N, C-alpha and C positions, 0 to 999 in steps of 0.2 A: 853877181852870180848868186849870192845868197837869197836875194829877193826872187830871182827867177826860179831857184830851186823850190822855194815855198809855193810859188804859183803852180809849179809842176806837181808837187807832192800833194797839195790841197790846203785850202783855207776854209774856215768856217764861213759859210755864206748865208747863215740864218736858217730859214726853212730848208729842210733837206740835209742839214749838217754840213760836213766837210766835202769839198769838191776840188779836183784839180782844174785849174783855170786855163792852163796852156798845155800844148803838146810838148814833146821833147825839145829842150832849148839848146842843146849842144849839137846843132846841125847847120849846115850851109846849103841844104837841099832846097830846091825850088818846087818840089813835088807837093801837091795838095791832094788829099784823098777825095775821090769822087763824091762821097757822102757829105764831106765838108763843103765842097763847092755847091752841091745841090741845096744844102741848108742855107748857105749864104745867098744864093739866088732866090730862094723862097722868101727869106727875110727881106731882101731888097725889094722884091716885087710887092710884098704885103705892106711894107712900111712906106716906100717911096713911089711905087708904081712900076709897071713893066717897062715903061719907056727908059728907065735907068739901067736896064740890063743889056749887056751885049748879046748878040745872037747865040754865042757859045762861050763857055768859061775860058779864060785865058790859059794857055799852055806855055810854060817857060822851059827853057833848056839851060842847063848849067854849062858854063865855059871853064869852070875850075877843074883842073886835073886833080884827081884824087878827092873829089867832093864827097862828103858823107851822105851818100844817097840811100843808105839803109833806112833812115828815118825820113818822115815827111817834113816839110817846112814847119817852122814854129808858127802856131796860130792859136786862137782861142779854141777851147774844147767845144764850145757851143756859142754860135752868134746869137742864139735866143736868150742867153743869160746877159741881160743888159746891166751896165754898171749901176744905174739908179735902183735896180731891184736888189 
């Protein structure tokens, strides 16, 4: 959890200084923001081609009673920030 907290709070990523690398990590939500889904679709299309995209982003429903739905699912803050960069 300490490492996840650092990723959430922000690490020095070189150019541009410190950046949070993941969204809120204490969640069991399956919701992903539309803007994040659109960014991921754009990245996949540019990097791998449109043939790798499903017609629409997947939509998941939670089956857990009392799931922490206030936050979206844990995810990278930007798919455009690639590890090698």
